[in-house]
PDB file as gemmi writes it, atoms N, CA and C in Angstrom:
CRYST1    1.000    1.000    1.000  90.00  90.00  90.00 P 1                      
ATOM      1  N   MET A   1       0.778  -1.210   0.012  1.00  0.00           N  
ATOM      2  CA  MET A   1       0.022  -0.003   0.008  1.00  0.00           C  
ATOM      3  C   MET A   1       0.861   1.276  -0.030  1.00  0.00           C  
ATOM      4  N   LEU A   2       1.883   1.289   0.825  1.00  0.00           N  
ATOM      5  CA  LEU A   2       2.797   2.483   0.919  1.00  0.00           C  
ATOM      6  C   LEU A   2       3.420   2.737  -0.473  1.00  0.00           C  
ATOM      7  N   GLY A   3       3.897   1.697  -1.103  1.00  0.00           N  
ATOM      8  CA  GLY A   3       4.565   1.827  -2.445  1.00  0.00           C  
ATOM      9  C   GLY A   3       3.577   2.415  -3.501  1.00  0.00           C  
ATOM     10  N   GLU A   4       2.352   1.866  -3.447  1.00  0.00           N  
ATOM     11  CA  GLU A   4       1.309   2.383  -4.387  1.00  0.00           C  
ATOM     12  C   GLU A   4       0.974   3.852  -4.106  1.00  0.00           C  
ATOM     13  N   ARG A   5       0.905   4.197  -2.899  1.00  0.00           N  
ATOM     14  CA  ARG A   5       0.663   5.601  -2.573  1.00  0.00           C  
ATOM     15  C   ARG A   5       1.802   6.487  -3.052  1.00  0.00           C  
ATOM     16  N   LEU A   6       3.013   6.093  -2.804  1.00  0.00           N  
ATOM     17  CA  LEU A   6       4.130   6.890  -3.183  1.00  0.00           C  
ATOM     18  C   LEU A   6       4.159   7.066  -4.717  1.00  0.00           C  
ATOM     19  N   LYS A   7       3.916   5.993  -5.423  1.00  0.00           N  
ATOM     20  CA  LYS A   7       3.993   6.048  -6.853  1.00  0.00           C  
ATOM     21  C   LYS A   7       2.841   6.932  -7.422  1.00  0.00           C  
ATOM     22  N   LYS A   8       1.701   6.762  -6.812  1.00  0.00           N  
ATOM     23  CA  LYS A   8       0.463   7.545  -7.330  1.00  0.00           C  
ATOM     24  C   LYS A   8       0.697   9.040  -7.119  1.00  0.00           C  
ATOM     25  N   ILE A   9       1.061   9.463  -5.943  1.00  0.00           N  
ATOM     26  CA  ILE A   9       1.211  10.873  -5.668  1.00  0.00           C  
ATOM     27  C   ILE A   9       2.409  11.396  -6.398  1.00  0.00           C  
ATOM     28  N   ARG A  10       3.402  10.675  -6.625  1.00  0.00           N  
ATOM     29  CA  ARG A  10       4.572  11.147  -7.427  1.00  0.00           C  
ATOM     30  C   ARG A  10       4.182  11.437  -8.822  1.00  0.00           C  
ATOM     31  N   LYS A  11       3.446  10.512  -9.434  1.00  0.00           N  
ATOM     32  CA  LYS A  11       2.944  10.668 -10.832  1.00  0.00           C  
ATOM     33  C   LYS A  11       1.960  11.827 -10.940  1.00  0.00           C  
ATOM     34  N   GLU A  12       1.088  11.936  -9.957  1.00  0.00           N  
ATOM     35  CA  GLU A  12       0.129  13.087  -9.989  1.00  0.00           C  
ATOM     36  C   GLU A  12       0.837  14.374  -9.959  1.00  0.00           C  
ATOM     37  N   LYS A  13       1.941  14.477  -9.289  1.00  0.00           N  
ATOM     38  CA  LYS A  13       2.684  15.764  -9.190  1.00  0.00           C  
ATOM     39  C   LYS A  13       3.760  15.846 -10.198  1.00  0.00           C  
ATOM     40  N   LYS A  14       3.784  14.838 -11.136  1.00  0.00           N  
ATOM     41  CA  LYS A  14       4.712  14.858 -12.296  1.00  0.00           C  
ATOM     42  C   LYS A  14       6.186  15.012 -11.817  1.00  0.00           C  
ATOM     43  N   ILE A  15       6.545  14.240 -10.868  1.00  0.00           N  
ATOM     44  CA  ILE A  15       7.892  14.214 -10.280  1.00  0.00           C  
ATOM     45  C   ILE A  15       8.591  12.936 -10.638  1.00  0.00           C  
ATOM     46  N   THR A  16       9.902  12.918 -10.947  1.00  0.00           N  
ATOM     47  CA  THR A  16      10.544  11.701 -11.248  1.00  0.00           C  
ATOM     48  C   THR A  16      11.125  11.022 -10.030  1.00  0.00           C  
ATOM     49  N   GLN A  17      11.409   9.758 -10.087  1.00  0.00           N  
ATOM     50  CA  GLN A  17      12.042   9.124  -8.979  1.00  0.00           C  
ATOM     51  C   GLN A  17      13.405   9.698  -8.695  1.00  0.00           C  
ATOM     52  N   ASP A  18      14.117  10.122  -9.748  1.00  0.00           N  
ATOM     53  CA  ASP A  18      15.418  10.758  -9.545  1.00  0.00           C  
ATOM     54  C   ASP A  18      15.342  12.022  -8.662  1.00  0.00           C  
ATOM     55  N   GLU A  19      14.316  12.822  -8.942  1.00  0.00           N  
ATOM     56  CA  GLU A  19      14.152  14.060  -8.204  1.00  0.00           C  
ATOM     57  C   GLU A  19      13.885  13.782  -6.706  1.00  0.00           C  
ATOM     58  N   ILE A  20      13.044  12.772  -6.426  1.00  0.00           N  
ATOM     59  CA  ILE A  20      12.763  12.476  -5.035  1.00  0.00           C  
ATOM     60  C   ILE A  20      14.060  11.864  -4.359  1.00  0.00           C  
ATOM     61  N   ALA A  21      14.713  10.959  -5.073  1.00  0.00           N  
ATOM     62  CA  ALA A  21      15.909  10.373  -4.525  1.00  0.00           C  
ATOM     63  C   ALA A  21      16.938  11.398  -4.172  1.00  0.00           C  
ATOM     64  N   ILE A  22      17.107  12.418  -4.988  1.00  0.00           N  
ATOM     65  CA  ILE A  22      18.073  13.493  -4.727  1.00  0.00           C  
ATOM     66  C   ILE A  22      17.569  14.258  -3.419  1.00  0.00           C  
ATOM     67  N   PHE A  23      16.316  14.547  -3.394  1.00  0.00           N  
ATOM     68  CA  PHE A  23      15.746  15.257  -2.204  1.00  0.00           C  
ATOM     69  C   PHE A  23      16.061  14.448  -0.958  1.00  0.00           C  
ATOM     70  N   LEU A  24      15.864  13.185  -1.022  1.00  0.00           N  
ATOM     71  CA  LEU A  24      16.049  12.254   0.155  1.00  0.00           C  
ATOM     72  C   LEU A  24      17.531  11.952   0.437  1.00  0.00           C  
ATOM     73  N   GLY A  25      18.325  12.183  -0.586  1.00  0.00           N  
ATOM     74  CA  GLY A  25      19.749  11.842  -0.363  1.00  0.00           C  
ATOM     75  C   GLY A  25      20.011  10.347  -0.464  1.00  0.00           C  
ATOM     76  N   VAL A  26      19.200   9.647  -1.306  1.00  0.00           N  
ATOM     77  CA  VAL A  26      19.358   8.234  -1.497  1.00  0.00           C  
ATOM     78  C   VAL A  26      19.537   7.951  -2.914  1.00  0.00           C  
ATOM     79  N   LYS A  27      19.924   6.725  -3.320  1.00  0.00           N  
ATOM     80  CA  LYS A  27      20.022   6.356  -4.731  1.00  0.00           C  
ATOM     81  C   LYS A  27      18.595   6.157  -5.266  1.00  0.00           C  
ATOM     82  N   ARG A  28      18.424   6.349  -6.588  1.00  0.00           N  
ATOM     83  CA  ARG A  28      17.118   6.165  -7.228  1.00  0.00           C  
ATOM     84  C   ARG A  28      16.644   4.786  -6.979  1.00  0.00           C  
ATOM     85  N   GLN A  29      17.525   3.773  -6.989  1.00  0.00           N  
ATOM     86  CA  GLN A  29      17.166   2.400  -6.805  1.00  0.00           C  
ATOM     87  C   GLN A  29      16.597   2.248  -5.394  1.00  0.00           C  
ATOM     88  N   THR A  30      17.053   2.905  -4.456  1.00  0.00           N  
ATOM     89  CA  THR A  30      16.522   2.882  -3.094  1.00  0.00           C  
ATOM     90  C   THR A  30      15.096   3.370  -3.044  1.00  0.00           C  
ATOM     91  N   TYR A  31      14.892   4.509  -3.660  1.00  0.00           N  
ATOM     92  CA  TYR A  31      13.487   5.080  -3.722  1.00  0.00           C  
ATOM     93  C   TYR A  31      12.617   4.170  -4.527  1.00  0.00           C  
ATOM     94  N   SER A  32      13.079   3.664  -5.697  1.00  0.00           N  
ATOM     95  CA  SER A  32      12.323   2.725  -6.485  1.00  0.00           C  
ATOM     96  C   SER A  32      11.843   1.526  -5.687  1.00  0.00           C  
ATOM     97  N   ALA A  33      12.719   1.026  -4.779  1.00  0.00           N  
ATOM     98  CA  ALA A  33      12.373  -0.056  -3.960  1.00  0.00           C  
ATOM     99  C   ALA A  33      11.238   0.222  -3.016  1.00  0.00           C  
ATOM    100  N   TYR A  34      11.140   1.473  -2.571  1.00  0.00           N  
ATOM    101  CA  TYR A  34       9.999   1.902  -1.699  1.00  0.00           C  
ATOM    102  C   TYR A  34       8.720   1.761  -2.525  1.00  0.00           C  
ATOM    103  N   GLU A  35       8.756   2.314  -3.731  1.00  0.00           N  
ATOM    104  CA  GLU A  35       7.517   2.272  -4.603  1.00  0.00           C  
ATOM    105  C   GLU A  35       7.142   0.785  -4.905  1.00  0.00           C  
ATOM    106  N   ARG A  36       8.115  -0.001  -5.092  1.00  0.00           N  
ATOM    107  CA  ARG A  36       7.774  -1.433  -5.526  1.00  0.00           C  
ATOM    108  C   ARG A  36       7.429  -2.278  -4.258  1.00  0.00           C  
ATOM    109  N   GLY A  37       7.574  -1.698  -3.073  1.00  0.00           N  
ATOM    110  CA  GLY A  37       7.294  -2.482  -1.832  1.00  0.00           C  
ATOM    111  C   GLY A  37       8.338  -3.464  -1.450  1.00  0.00           C  
ATOM    112  N   VAL A  38       9.489  -3.321  -2.035  1.00  0.00           N  
ATOM    113  CA  VAL A  38      10.661  -4.248  -1.758  1.00  0.00           C  
ATOM    114  C   VAL A  38      11.248  -3.828  -0.403  1.00  0.00           C  
ATOM    115  N   SER A  39      11.230  -2.552  -0.084  1.00  0.00           N  
ATOM    116  CA  SER A  39      11.727  -2.048   1.216  1.00  0.00           C  
ATOM    117  C   SER A  39      10.853  -0.929   1.679  1.00  0.00           C  
ATOM    118  N   VAL A  40      10.950  -0.579   2.937  1.00  0.00           N  
ATOM    119  CA  VAL A  40      10.141   0.395   3.587  1.00  0.00           C  
ATOM    120  C   VAL A  40      11.077   1.564   4.140  1.00  0.00           C  
ATOM    121  N   PRO A  41      10.737   2.756   3.882  1.00  0.00           N  
ATOM    122  CA  PRO A  41      11.633   3.833   4.412  1.00  0.00           C  
ATOM    123  C   PRO A  41      11.498   3.945   5.901  1.00  0.00           C  
ATOM    124  N   ASP A  42      12.633   4.347   6.513  1.00  0.00           N  
ATOM    125  CA  ASP A  42      12.601   4.471   8.002  1.00  0.00           C  
ATOM    126  C   ASP A  42      11.700   5.675   8.298  1.00  0.00           C  
ATOM    127  N   SER A  43      11.435   5.956   9.620  1.00  0.00           N  
ATOM    128  CA  SER A  43      10.481   6.969  10.032  1.00  0.00           C  
ATOM    129  C   SER A  43      10.932   8.380   9.593  1.00  0.00           C  
ATOM    130  N   LEU A  44      12.201   8.664   9.645  1.00  0.00           N  
ATOM    131  CA  LEU A  44      12.707   9.984   9.255  1.00  0.00           C  
ATOM    132  C   LEU A  44      12.459  10.197   7.753  1.00  0.00           C  
ATOM    133  N   THR A  45      12.759   9.143   6.974  1.00  0.00           N  
ATOM    134  CA  THR A  45      12.542   9.319   5.526  1.00  0.00           C  
ATOM    135  C   THR A  45      11.082   9.413   5.174  1.00  0.00           C  
ATOM    136  N   LEU A  46      10.289   8.669   5.868  1.00  0.00           N  
ATOM    137  CA  LEU A  46       8.832   8.769   5.685  1.00  0.00           C  
ATOM    138  C   LEU A  46       8.309  10.190   5.978  1.00  0.00           C  
ATOM    139  N   LYS A  47       8.843  10.786   7.043  1.00  0.00           N  
ATOM    140  CA  LYS A  47       8.488  12.222   7.412  1.00  0.00           C  
ATOM    141  C   LYS A  47       8.937  13.119   6.290  1.00  0.00           C  
ATOM    142  N   LYS A  48      10.115  12.949   5.803  1.00  0.00           N  
ATOM    143  CA  LYS A  48      10.657  13.754   4.664  1.00  0.00           C  
ATOM    144  C   LYS A  48       9.746  13.638   3.429  1.00  0.00           C  
ATOM    145  N   LEU A  49       9.284  12.394   3.168  1.00  0.00           N  
ATOM    146  CA  LEU A  49       8.409  12.155   2.034  1.00  0.00           C  
ATOM    147  C   LEU A  49       7.067  12.936   2.220  1.00  0.00           C  
ATOM    148  N   ALA A  50       6.589  12.836   3.418  1.00  0.00           N  
ATOM    149  CA  ALA A  50       5.276  13.507   3.701  1.00  0.00           C  
ATOM    150  C   ALA A  50       5.475  15.013   3.527  1.00  0.00           C  
ATOM    151  N   ASP A  51       6.536  15.573   4.083  1.00  0.00           N  
ATOM    152  CA  ASP A  51       6.720  17.029   3.833  1.00  0.00           C  
ATOM    153  C   ASP A  51       6.931  17.352   2.432  1.00  0.00           C  
ATOM    154  N   TYR A  52       7.641  16.534   1.672  1.00  0.00           N  
ATOM    155  CA  TYR A  52       7.901  16.783   0.233  1.00  0.00           C  
ATOM    156  C   TYR A  52       6.588  16.814  -0.502  1.00  0.00           C  
ATOM    157  N   PHE A  53       5.700  15.880  -0.269  1.00  0.00           N  
ATOM    158  CA  PHE A  53       4.435  15.771  -0.946  1.00  0.00           C  
ATOM    159  C   PHE A  53       3.339  16.604  -0.333  1.00  0.00           C  
ATOM    160  N   GLU A  54       3.624  17.200   0.863  1.00  0.00           N  
ATOM    161  CA  GLU A  54       2.629  18.063   1.543  1.00  0.00           C  
ATOM    162  C   GLU A  54       1.474  17.311   1.963  1.00  0.00           C  
ATOM    163  N   VAL A  55       1.685  16.101   2.493  1.00  0.00           N  
ATOM    164  CA  VAL A  55       0.563  15.203   3.045  1.00  0.00           C  
ATOM    165  C   VAL A  55       1.070  14.812   4.469  1.00  0.00           C  
ATOM    166  N   SER A  56       0.111  14.197   5.202  1.00  0.00           N  
ATOM    167  CA  SER A  56       0.510  13.621   6.480  1.00  0.00           C  
ATOM    168  C   SER A  56       1.113  12.242   6.279  1.00  0.00           C  
ATOM    169  N   THR A  57       1.839  11.777   7.268  1.00  0.00           N  
ATOM    170  CA  THR A  57       2.403  10.455   7.116  1.00  0.00           C  
ATOM    171  C   THR A  57       1.268   9.374   7.096  1.00  0.00           C  
ATOM    172  N   ASP A  58       0.194   9.672   7.716  1.00  0.00           N  
ATOM    173  CA  ASP A  58      -1.011   8.776   7.673  1.00  0.00           C  
ATOM    174  C   ASP A  58      -1.498   8.598   6.271  1.00  0.00           C  
ATOM    175  N   PHE A  59      -1.296   9.528   5.385  1.00  0.00           N  
ATOM    176  CA  PHE A  59      -1.792   9.413   4.034  1.00  0.00           C  
ATOM    177  C   PHE A  59      -1.215   8.155   3.375  1.00  0.00           C  
ATOM    178  N   PHE A  60       0.026   7.875   3.664  1.00  0.00           N  
ATOM    179  CA  PHE A  60       0.682   6.683   3.073  1.00  0.00           C  
ATOM    180  C   PHE A  60       0.059   5.356   3.484  1.00  0.00           C  
ATOM    181  N   PHE A  61      -0.648   5.345   4.543  1.00  0.00           N  
ATOM    182  CA  PHE A  61      -1.162   4.072   5.113  1.00  0.00           C  
ATOM    183  C   PHE A  61      -2.709   4.038   5.122  1.00  0.00           C  
ATOM    184  N   GLN A  62      -3.332   5.020   4.525  1.00  0.00           N  
ATOM    185  CA  GLN A  62      -4.829   5.061   4.489  1.00  0.00           C  
ATOM    186  C   GLN A  62      -5.259   3.892   3.594  1.00  0.00           C  
ATOM    187  N   THR A  63      -6.416   3.333   3.960  1.00  0.00           N  
ATOM    188  CA  THR A  63      -6.936   2.170   3.174  1.00  0.00           C  
ATOM    189  C   THR A  63      -7.929   2.666   2.084  1.00  0.00           C  
ATOM    190  N   THR A  64      -8.306   3.882   2.114  1.00  0.00           N  
ATOM    191  CA  THR A  64      -9.211   4.429   1.068  1.00  0.00           C  
ATOM    192  C   THR A  64      -8.421   5.200   0.027  1.00  0.00           C  
ATOM    193  N   GLU A  65      -9.057   5.501  -1.058  1.00  0.00           N  
ATOM    194  CA  GLU A  65      -8.392   6.273  -2.126  1.00  0.00           C  
ATOM    195  C   GLU A  65      -8.718   7.763  -2.046  1.00  0.00           C  
ATOM    196  N   ASP A  66      -9.059   8.187  -0.807  1.00  0.00           N  
ATOM    197  CA  ASP A  66      -9.336   9.659  -0.649  1.00  0.00           C  
ATOM    198  C   ASP A  66      -8.164  10.499  -1.069  1.00  0.00           C  
ATOM    199  N   ASN A  67      -8.417  11.716  -1.409  1.00  0.00           N  
ATOM    200  CA  ASN A  67      -7.389  12.648  -1.678  1.00  0.00           C  
ATOM    201  C   ASN A  67      -6.547  12.920  -0.399  1.00  0.00           C  
ATOM    202  N   PRO A  68      -5.281  13.260  -0.530  1.00  0.00           N  
ATOM    203  CA  PRO A  68      -4.548  13.543   0.644  1.00  0.00           C  
ATOM    204  C   PRO A  68      -5.141  14.675   1.486  1.00  0.00           C  
ATOM    205  N   PRO A  69      -5.010  14.528   2.794  1.00  0.00           N  
ATOM    206  CA  PRO A  69      -5.534  15.596   3.563  1.00  0.00           C  
ATOM    207  C   PRO A  69      -4.921  16.934   3.361  1.00  0.00           C  
ATOM    208  N   MET A  70      -5.710  17.932   3.017  1.00  0.00           N  
ATOM    209  CA  MET A  70      -5.278  19.249   2.718  1.00  0.00           C  
ATOM    210  C   MET A  70      -5.953  20.191   3.688  1.00  0.00           C  
ATOM    211  N   ALA A  71      -5.265  21.263   3.974  1.00  0.00           N  
ATOM    212  CA  ALA A  71      -5.792  22.373   4.824  1.00  0.00           C  
ATOM    213  C   ALA A  71      -6.968  22.976   4.086  1.00  0.00           C  
ATOM    214  N   GLN A  72      -8.019  23.284   4.776  1.00  0.00           N  
ATOM    215  CA  GLN A  72      -9.185  23.839   4.203  1.00  0.00           C  
ATOM    216  C   GLN A  72      -9.090  25.396   4.121  1.00  0.00           C  
ATOM    217  N   ASN A  73      -8.224  26.011   4.925  1.00  0.00           N  
ATOM    218  CA  ASN A  73      -8.039  27.439   4.895  1.00  0.00           C  
ATOM    219  C   ASN A  73      -6.615  27.751   5.434  1.00  0.00           C  
ATOM    220  N   LEU A  74      -6.255  29.036   5.438  1.00  0.00           N  
ATOM    221  CA  LEU A  74      -4.910  29.423   5.858  1.00  0.00           C  
ATOM    222  C   LEU A  74      -4.628  29.109   7.336  1.00  0.00           C  
ATOM    223  N   GLN A  75      -5.634  29.289   8.149  1.00  0.00           N  
ATOM    224  CA  GLN A  75      -5.413  29.007   9.560  1.00  0.00           C  
ATOM    225  C   GLN A  75      -5.140  27.498   9.794  1.00  0.00           C  
ATOM    226  N   GLU A  76      -5.924  26.698   9.094  1.00  0.00           N  
ATOM    227  CA  GLU A  76      -5.671  25.252   9.237  1.00  0.00           C  
ATOM    228  C   GLU A  76      -4.307  24.854   8.700  1.00  0.00           C  
ATOM    229  N   GLN A  77      -3.896  25.461   7.629  1.00  0.00           N  
ATOM    230  CA  GLN A  77      -2.569  25.184   7.051  1.00  0.00           C  
ATOM    231  C   GLN A  77      -1.471  25.555   8.088  1.00  0.00           C  
ATOM    232  N   ARG A  78      -1.666  26.673   8.701  1.00  0.00           N  
ATOM    233  CA  ARG A  78      -0.633  27.117   9.766  1.00  0.00           C  
ATOM    234  C   ARG A  78      -0.696  26.094  10.890  1.00  0.00           C  
ATOM    235  N   LEU A  79      -1.794  25.618  11.329  1.00  0.00           N  
ATOM    236  CA  LEU A  79      -1.871  24.588  12.395  1.00  0.00           C  
ATOM    237  C   LEU A  79      -1.161  23.326  12.007  1.00  0.00           C  
ATOM    238  N   LEU A  80      -1.422  22.904  10.769  1.00  0.00           N  
ATOM    239  CA  LEU A  80      -0.736  21.646  10.250  1.00  0.00           C  
ATOM    240  C   LEU A  80       0.749  21.833  10.252  1.00  0.00           C  
ATOM    241  N   LEU A  81       1.206  23.002   9.773  1.00  0.00           N  
ATOM    242  CA  LEU A  81       2.676  23.239   9.734  1.00  0.00           C  
ATOM    243  C   LEU A  81       3.257  23.240  11.143  1.00  0.00           C  
ATOM    244  N   LEU A  82       2.524  23.849  12.130  1.00  0.00           N  
ATOM    245  CA  LEU A  82       2.962  23.787  13.497  1.00  0.00           C  
ATOM    246  C   LEU A  82       3.046  22.397  14.013  1.00  0.00           C  
ATOM    247  N   ALA A  83       2.036  21.623  13.691  1.00  0.00           N  
ATOM    248  CA  ALA A  83       2.010  20.217  14.188  1.00  0.00           C  
ATOM    249  C   ALA A  83       3.178  19.431  13.621  1.00  0.00           C  
ATOM    250  N   ARG A  84       3.580  19.698  12.394  1.00  0.00           N  
ATOM    251  CA  ARG A  84       4.738  19.042  11.830  1.00  0.00           C  
ATOM    252  C   ARG A  84       6.024  19.504  12.507  1.00  0.00           C  
ATOM    253  N   LYS A  85       6.084  20.804  12.779  1.00  0.00           N  
ATOM    254  CA  LYS A  85       7.298  21.267  13.512  1.00  0.00           C  
ATOM    255  C   LYS A  85       7.365  20.653  14.935  1.00  0.00           C  
ATOM    256  N   ALA A  86       6.221  20.495  15.546  1.00  0.00           N  
ATOM    257  CA  ALA A  86       6.102  19.933  16.906  1.00  0.00           C  
ATOM    258  C   ALA A  86       6.615  18.472  16.945  1.00  0.00           C  
ATOM    259  N   GLU A  87       6.682  17.797  15.903  1.00  0.00           N  
ATOM    260  CA  GLU A  87       7.102  16.421  15.870  1.00  0.00           C  
ATOM    261  C   GLU A  87       8.606  16.306  16.217  1.00  0.00           C  
ATOM    262  N   ARG A  88       9.311  17.433  16.100  1.00  0.00           N  
ATOM    263  CA  ARG A  88      10.754  17.450  16.382  1.00  0.00           C  
ATOM    264  C   ARG A  88      11.015  17.605  17.896  1.00  0.00           C  
ATOM    265  N   ILE A  89       9.954  18.011  18.633  1.00  0.00           N  
ATOM    266  CA  ILE A  89      10.129  18.196  20.116  1.00  0.00           C  
ATOM    267  C   ILE A  89      10.055  16.762  20.768  1.00  0.00           C  
ATOM    268  N   PRO A  90      10.930  16.547  21.746  1.00  0.00           N  
ATOM    269  CA  PRO A  90      10.904  15.245  22.442  1.00  0.00           C  
ATOM    270  C   PRO A  90       9.516  14.942  23.000  1.00  0.00           C  
ATOM    271  N   ASN A  91       9.121  13.665  23.007  1.00  0.00           N  
ATOM    272  CA  ASN A  91       7.767  13.271  23.354  1.00  0.00           C  
ATOM    273  C   ASN A  91       7.219  13.892  24.667  1.00  0.00           C  
ATOM    274  N   ALA A  92       7.996  13.865  25.746  1.00  0.00           N  
ATOM    275  CA  ALA A  92       7.517  14.397  27.047  1.00  0.00           C  
ATOM    276  C   ALA A  92       7.110  15.901  26.932  1.00  0.00           C  
ATOM    277  N   GLN A  93       7.997  16.649  26.277  1.00  0.00           N  
ATOM    278  CA  GLN A  93       7.765  18.071  26.104  1.00  0.00           C  
ATOM    279  C   GLN A  93       6.631  18.320  25.131  1.00  0.00           C  
ATOM    280  N   ARG A  94       6.574  17.503  24.062  1.00  0.00           N  
ATOM    281  CA  ARG A  94       5.588  17.647  23.065  1.00  0.00           C  
ATOM    282  C   ARG A  94       4.177  17.473  23.621  1.00  0.00           C  
ATOM    283  N   GLU A  95       4.033  16.403  24.552  1.00  0.00           N  
ATOM    284  CA  GLU A  95       2.726  16.217  25.178  1.00  0.00           C  
ATOM    285  C   GLU A  95       2.316  17.384  26.036  1.00  0.00           C  
ATOM    286  N   ARG A  96       3.306  18.056  26.690  1.00  0.00           N  
ATOM    287  CA  ARG A  96       2.933  19.246  27.462  1.00  0.00           C  
ATOM    288  C   ARG A  96       2.491  20.385  26.541  1.00  0.00           C  
ATOM    289  N   VAL A  97       3.137  20.544  25.414  1.00  0.00           N  
ATOM    290  CA  VAL A  97       2.770  21.583  24.434  1.00  0.00           C  
ATOM    291  C   VAL A  97       1.328  21.328  23.955  1.00  0.00           C  
ATOM    292  N   ILE A  98       1.014  20.073  23.576  1.00  0.00           N  
ATOM    293  CA  ILE A  98      -0.253  19.682  23.112  1.00  0.00           C  
ATOM    294  C   ILE A  98      -1.365  19.952  24.163  1.00  0.00           C  
ATOM    295  N   ALA A  99      -1.069  19.521  25.391  1.00  0.00           N  
ATOM    296  CA  ALA A  99      -2.003  19.680  26.531  1.00  0.00           C  
ATOM    297  C   ALA A  99      -2.285  21.159  26.693  1.00  0.00           C  
ATOM    298  N   SER A 100      -1.243  21.963  26.612  1.00  0.00           N  
ATOM    299  CA  SER A 100      -1.409  23.437  26.845  1.00  0.00           C  
ATOM    300  C   SER A 100      -2.251  24.051  25.739  1.00  0.00           C  
ATOM    301  N   PHE A 101      -2.019  23.619  24.492  1.00  0.00           N  
ATOM    302  CA  PHE A 101      -2.786  24.121  23.369  1.00  0.00           C  
ATOM    303  C   PHE A 101      -4.228  23.663  23.496  1.00  0.00           C  
ATOM    304  N   GLU A 102      -4.475  22.397  23.890  1.00  0.00           N  
ATOM    305  CA  GLU A 102      -5.864  21.943  24.097  1.00  0.00           C  
ATOM    306  C   GLU A 102      -6.586  22.758  25.166  1.00  0.00           C  
ATOM    307  N   ASN A 103      -5.882  23.028  26.231  1.00  0.00           N  
ATOM    308  CA  ASN A 103      -6.403  23.904  27.351  1.00  0.00           C  
ATOM    309  C   ASN A 103      -6.754  25.278  26.863  1.00  0.00           C  
ATOM    310  N   ASP A 104      -5.800  25.859  26.102  1.00  0.00           N  
ATOM    311  CA  ASP A 104      -6.055  27.218  25.545  1.00  0.00           C  
ATOM    312  C   ASP A 104      -7.310  27.256  24.668  1.00  0.00           C  
ATOM    313  N   ILE A 105      -7.410  26.259  23.831  1.00  0.00           N  
ATOM    314  CA  ILE A 105      -8.631  26.117  22.873  1.00  0.00           C  
ATOM    315  C   ILE A 105      -9.898  26.026  23.715  1.00  0.00           C  
ATOM    316  N   LYS A 106      -9.813  25.127  24.710  1.00  0.00           N  
ATOM    317  CA  LYS A 106     -11.020  24.902  25.517  1.00  0.00           C  
ATOM    318  C   LYS A 106     -11.412  26.209  26.256  1.00  0.00           C  
ATOM    319  N   MET A 107     -10.451  26.871  26.819  1.00  0.00           N  
ATOM    320  CA  MET A 107     -10.668  28.159  27.478  1.00  0.00           C  
ATOM    321  C   MET A 107     -11.325  29.181  26.612  1.00  0.00           C  
ATOM    322  N   CYS A 108     -10.776  29.303  25.414  1.00  0.00           N  
ATOM    323  CA  CYS A 108     -11.348  30.293  24.400  1.00  0.00           C  
ATOM    324  C   CYS A 108     -12.811  29.911  24.056  1.00  0.00           C  
ATOM    325  N   LEU A 109     -13.069  28.594  23.816  1.00  0.00           N  
ATOM    326  CA  LEU A 109     -14.401  28.140  23.441  1.00  0.00           C  
ATOM    327  C   LEU A 109     -15.364  28.384  24.597  1.00  0.00           C  
ATOM    328  N   ASP A 110     -14.895  28.168  25.849  1.00  0.00           N  
ATOM    329  CA  ASP A 110     -15.687  28.407  27.048  1.00  0.00           C  
ATOM    330  C   ASP A 110     -16.006  29.858  27.141  1.00  0.00           C  
ATOM    331  N   LEU A 111     -15.039  30.725  26.951  1.00  0.00           N  
ATOM    332  CA  LEU A 111     -15.302  32.164  27.056  1.00  0.00           C  
ATOM    333  C   LEU A 111     -16.321  32.639  26.037  1.00  0.00           C  
ATOM    334  N   LEU A 112     -16.321  32.061  24.869  1.00  0.00           N  
ATOM    335  CA  LEU A 112     -17.195  32.414  23.811  1.00  0.00           C  
ATOM    336  C   LEU A 112     -18.533  31.658  23.872  1.00  0.00           C  
ATOM    337  N   GLY A 113     -18.651  30.776  24.870  1.00  0.00           N  
ATOM    338  CA  GLY A 113     -19.923  30.041  24.996  1.00  0.00           C  
ATOM    339  C   GLY A 113     -20.085  28.996  23.875  1.00  0.00           C  
ATOM    340  N   LEU A 114     -18.920  28.535  23.348  1.00  0.00           N  
ATOM    341  CA  LEU A 114     -19.009  27.515  22.210  1.00  0.00           C  
ATOM    342  C   LEU A 114     -18.465  26.197  22.622  1.00  0.00           C  
ATOM    343  N   SER A 115     -18.276  25.931  23.923  1.00  0.00           N  
ATOM    344  CA  SER A 115     -17.688  24.614  24.244  1.00  0.00           C  
ATOM    345  C   SER A 115     -18.673  23.512  23.895  1.00  0.00           C  
ATOM    346  N   ASP A 116     -18.114  22.409  23.656  1.00  0.00           N  
ATOM    347  CA  ASP A 116     -18.905  21.239  23.243  1.00  0.00           C  
ATOM    348  C   ASP A 116     -19.166  20.244  24.404  1.00  0.00           C  
ATOM    349  N   ASP A 117     -18.763  20.645  25.635  1.00  0.00           N  
ATOM    350  CA  ASP A 117     -19.029  19.710  26.809  1.00  0.00           C  
ATOM    351  C   ASP A 117     -20.377  19.992  27.334  1.00  0.00           C  
TER     352      ASP A 117                                                      
END                                                                             
């Protein structure tokens, strides 16, 4: 499934295997093996691929043929980019950042009378 997704999105964006291999810093044969399902990229490479194609890493493992998740507006795009940046924060600190963000959102919704609880 991962290989099929990689090949499909690459072709849709009219990008060659050589271009992606150069971006990843691997041989074309290595990238080709990902598309053929012969090998699987490590998590760092998978993240680079998601960033390159502007999709979430989940996109590569979805079981449906839905379009890649895209931001619906500028604010959502900014939030998605922040979430990707946050992946570089160590787990313990990242969980604190997420909890703080969730609390801030809840507080704002409560103040506006829009909370869903």
